[in-house]
C-alpha positions in Angstrom: -36.7 -0.6 -6.5 -35.6 -2.5 -10.0 -32.4 -3.8 -10.6 -30.0 -1.4 -12.5 -29.2 -4.3 -15.0 -32.6 -5.8 -15.5 -36.3 -5.4 -14.6 -36.3 -7.7 -11.7 -36.7 -6.6 -8.1 -33.6 -5.5 -6.4 -32.4 -7.0 -3.1 -29.3 -4.7 -2.5 -28.2 -1.3 -3.0 -24.3 -0.7 -3.5 -23.8 2.9 -2.2 -20.2 2.8 -3.5 -21.4 2.1 -7.2 -24.9 3.5 -7.2 -26.4 0.3 -8.5 -29.4 -1.7 -7.2 -29.0 -5.4 -7.9 -31.2 -8.4 -8.1 -30.3 -11.8 -6.8 -29.0 -13.1 -10.2 -26.8 -9.9 -10.9 -25.6 -9.9 -7.1 -24.3 -13.5 -7.6 -22.7 -12.4 -10.8 -21.1 -9.3 -9.3 -19.7 -11.2 -6.2 -18.3 -14.0 -8.5 -16.9 -11.5 -10.8 -15.1 -9.7 -8.0 -13.6 -12.9 -6.6 -12.5 -14.2 -10.1 -10.8 -10.7 -10.6 -8.9 -11.1 -7.4 -8.0 -14.6 -8.1 -6.4 -13.4 -11.6 -4.7 -10.5 -10.1 -3.0 -12.4 -7.3 -2.4 -15.6 -9.3 -4.2 -17.8 -6.6 -5.2 -20.5 -9.1 -2.4 -22.6 -10.7 -2.1 -26.0 -12.4 -1.5 -28.6 -9.8 -2.9 -26.7 -6.8 -4.5 -28.4 -3.9 -6.8 -25.7 -2.2 -8.2 -26.3 1.3 -11.1 -24.0 2.3 -11.0 -23.3 6.0 -14.6 -24.5 6.8 -16.3 -23.5 9.8 -19.9 -24.2 8.9 -20.7 -20.4 8.7 -22.3 -19.0 5.4 -19.2 -17.2 4.3 -16.8 -20.3 4.1 -19.6 -22.4 3.0 -20.2 -20.1 0.0 -16.4 -20.0 -0.6 -16.3 -23.8 -0.9 -19.2 -23.7 -3.2 -17.7 -21.1 -5.4 -14.2 -22.8 -5.6 -15.9 -26.1 -6.4 -17.9 -24.7 -9.1 -15.1 -22.6 -10.6 -12.8 -25.5 -10.7 -15.3 -28.3 -11.7 -13.7 -28.6 -15.2 -10.2 -28.6 -14.1 -8.8 -31.9 -13.4 -5.4 -30.5 -12.5 -6.8 -28.5 -9.3 -8.0 -30.3 -6.1 -10.4 -28.7 -3.6 -10.8 -30.0 -0.1 -11.7 -28.6 3.4 -10.1 -28.1 6.8 -12.2 -27.9 10.0 -10.9 -27.0 13.5 -12.7 -28.1 16.4 -12.1 -26.1 19.7 -12.1 -29.1 22.2 -15.1 -27.6 24.2 -17.4 -30.3 23.3 -19.8 -27.9 21.5 -19.0 -28.5 17.9 -22.2 -27.9 16.2 -20.6 -25.5 13.7 -18.2 -28.5 12.8 -20.9 -30.8 12.3 -22.7 -28.4 10.0 -19.4 -27.7 8.2 -18.8 -31.7 7.6 -22.5 -31.9 6.3 -21.8 -29.1 3.9 -18.6 -30.5 2.6 -20.3 -33.9 2.2 -23.1 -32.2 0.1 -20.4 -30.6 -1.9 -18.5 -33.9 -2.4 -15.6 -32.5 -0.6 -12.8 -34.3 1.4 -12.4 -32.9 4.9 -9.2 -32.9 7.1 -10.1 -32.5 10.8 -7.9 -30.6 13.4 -8.5 -30.0 17.1 -7.4 -27.0 19.2 -7.5 -27.6 23.0 -7.1 -25.1 25.8 -4.0 -27.1 26.9 -2.0 -25.9 23.9 -2.1 -29.2 22.4 -3.0 -29.1 18.6 -4.2 -32.4 17.0 -4.3 -33.4 13.4 -7.3 -35.7 13.9 -6.8 -37.7 10.8 -3.1 -38.5 11.6 -3.5 -38.7 15.2 -0.2 -36.5 15.5 -0.1 -34.0 18.4 1.8 -30.6 18.4 2.7 -29.2 21.7 2.6 -25.5 21.0 4.6 -24.7 24.2 7.5 -26.4 22.6 7.5 -24.3 19.4 8.9 -21.0 18.8 5.9 -18.8 18.0 6.0 -16.4 15.4 2.3 -16.6 14.7 -1.0 -17.5 16.4 -1.4 -21.3 17.4 -4.2 -22.1 15.2 -2.3 -20.9 12.2 0.6 -23.2 13.2 -1.9 -26.2 13.2 -3.4 -25.2 9.8 0.2 -25.0 8.2 1.1 -28.4 9.5 -2.0 -30.0 8.4 -1.5 -28.4 5.0 2.0 -29.9 4.8 1.0 -33.3 5.8 -1.7 -33.5 3.0 0.0 -31.8 0.2 -2.1 -28.7 0.4 -0.7 -25.8 -1.5 -3.0 -23.0 -0.4 -5.5 -22.3 2.3 -8.9 -20.5 1.2 -10.2 -18.2 3.8 -13.7 -16.3 3.7 -12.1 -12.9 4.6 -14.3 -10.2 3.5 -13.7 -6.5 2.7 -15.1 -5.3 6.1 -12.5 -7.5 7.9 -9.5 -6.4 5.8 -10.4 -2.6 5.9 -11.0 -2.7 9.6 -7.6 -4.3 10.2 -5.7 -1.9 7.9 -7.2 1.1 9.8 -6.5 -0.6 13.0 -2.7 -0.9 12.0 -2.5 2.9 11.5 -4.2 3.7 14.7 -1.9 1.4 16.6 1.2 2.8 14.8 1.9 -0.9 13.5 1.8 -0.7 9.8 4.9 -2.8 9.6 2.7 -5.7 10.0 1.3 -5.1 6.4 4.5 -5.6 4.7 5.3 -9.1 6.1 3.0 -11.3 4.2 3.8 -14.9 4.0 7.4 -14.5 4.7 8.0 -17.8 6.6 9.0 -20.9 4.6 6.7 -22.9 6.8 3.7 -20.7 5.9 1.2 -22.2 3.5 -0.2 -19.5 1.0 -3.6 -18.0 2.2 -6.1 -17.0 -0.5 -9.1 -14.8 0.1 -11.3 -14.5 -3.2 -13.9 -12.6 -1.4 -11.7 -9.9 0.2 -13.3 -7.2 -2.1 -16.8 -8.3 -1.3 -18.7 -6.5 1.6 -20.2 -8.3 4.6 -23.7 -7.7 3.4 -23.1 -8.8 -0.1 -21.3 -11.8 1.1 -24.2 -12.7 3.5 -26.8 -12.4 0.5 -24.6 -14.3 -1.8 -24.4 -17.2 0.7 -28.1 -17.1 1.2 -28.7 -17.4 -2.6 -26.2 -20.3 -2.8 -28.2 -22.1 0.0 -26.3 -21.2 3.1 -28.6 -18.8 5.0 -27.7 -17.5 8.5 -27.8 -14.1 10.3 -24.0 -14.0 10.7 -21.2 -14.0 7.9 -17.6 -15.2 8.5 -16.4 -11.8 9.3 -13.5 -11.6 11.7 -14.3 -11.0 15.4 -12.5 -8.0 16.9 -9.6 -8.9 19.1 -9.9 -6.1 21.8 -11.6 -3.1 22.8 -9.7 -0.7 20.6 -10.3 -2.7 17.3 -14.0 -2.9 18.3 -14.0 1.0 18.4 -12.1 1.1 15.3 -14.4 -1.0 13.5 -17.5 0.8 14.9 -15.8 4.0 13.7 -15.2 2.8 10.2 -18.8 1.6 9.8 -20.2 5.0 10.8 -17.8 6.9 8.5 -18.5 4.6 5.7 -22.2 5.4 5.9 -21.4 8.8 4.5 -18.4 7.9 2.5 -19.3 4.6 0.8 -16.1 3.8 -1.0 -13.9 4.2 2.3 -13.4 0.5 2.9 -12.2 0.0 -0.8 -9.9 2.9 -0.3 -8.3 1.2 2.8 -8.1 -2.1 1.0 -6.1 -0.4 -1.9 -4.1 1.6 0.7 -3.1 -1.5 2.7 -2.0 -3.3 -0.6 0.0 -0.4 -1.9 1.7 0.1 1.6 2.6 -3.7 1.6 4.0 -3.2 -2.0 5.4 -5.7 -4.4 5.6 -8.8 -4.2 3.8 -8.9 -0.8 0.7 -6.9 -1.9 -2.6 -8.1 -0.6 -0.8 -11.1 1.3 0.2 -8.5 4.0 -3.5 -7.5 4.7 -4.2 -11.4 5.0 -1.3 -12.0 7.5 -2.3 -8.8 9.6 -5.9 -10.2 9.6 -4.8 -13.7 10.6 -2.7 -12.2 13.4 -5.7 -10.3 14.7 -7.9 -13.3 14.5 -5.3 -15.3 16.4 -5.5 -12.7 19.2 -9.3 -12.9 19.3 -9.4 -16.8 19.3 -6.9 -16.8 22.2 -8.5 -14.0 24.2 -5.4 -11.9 24.1 -5.3 -8.2 24.0 -3.5 -7.0 21.0 -0.5 -5.4 22.8 0.2 -8.7 24.6 -0.3 -10.6 21.1 2.3 -8.3 19.6 4.9 -9.4 22.2 3.8 -13.1 22.2 3.7 -13.7 18.4 6.6 -11.3 17.3 4.6 -8.4 15.9 7.3 -6.0 17.2 
């Protein structure tokens, strides 16, 4: 099948747009979506220090690549990376992340999450005992915020994609917990999260990462937090097969429900909350109580 925009062979079909795209036009399409989201949300400002949450996976690697190239002519914007090791000893992903950051000439700030509940900012050797803190969000989010504050970081870039966001919006409806969408970054201690790829599908982000030189079978999509979320995601994927624009409709719905000025920040907050449950192996009902979702 030929690309809808040129005569090259297509590598992807977009059922929601009806277009077949070659590699060149897929890259252009993904980057156009990301730039549009950045402009709409005002996520790029003079004096910004943006840190990419880098895990070594293709999605976050592609996000760092994209932001570095987007800002290469901007001396007033700084791009760095944050890595969080899990303290288990198997840090192959973190090693890969560091190599990627080095290849992209990017400074890396390292953090360590331990099962004991101790969060360590490796580069400052400062420990945070989570048990002594009033938790209003997942522990890793607290570590990321504290590290950002220590290094003058103004926003955290996260490789959240459309499938992640749509799944969480639908999940919030099924649980009757849509209030979580309107919270956004309400805490004064919360560093802004930006997600330029939030309107890009998992498949397209994976292909984009591959074309940028970061191939792998898996992308940076959010792991479900419990059985209900897994069922919700599976149901959404099956429904989208027959109704291709469903995930975009859910993204728009979540943003409209959050309203001004929260907007898409509410969706990002909800996704981070679900990710916190998944990383801590906590069922979402328990996570609601522990992190103040109710």
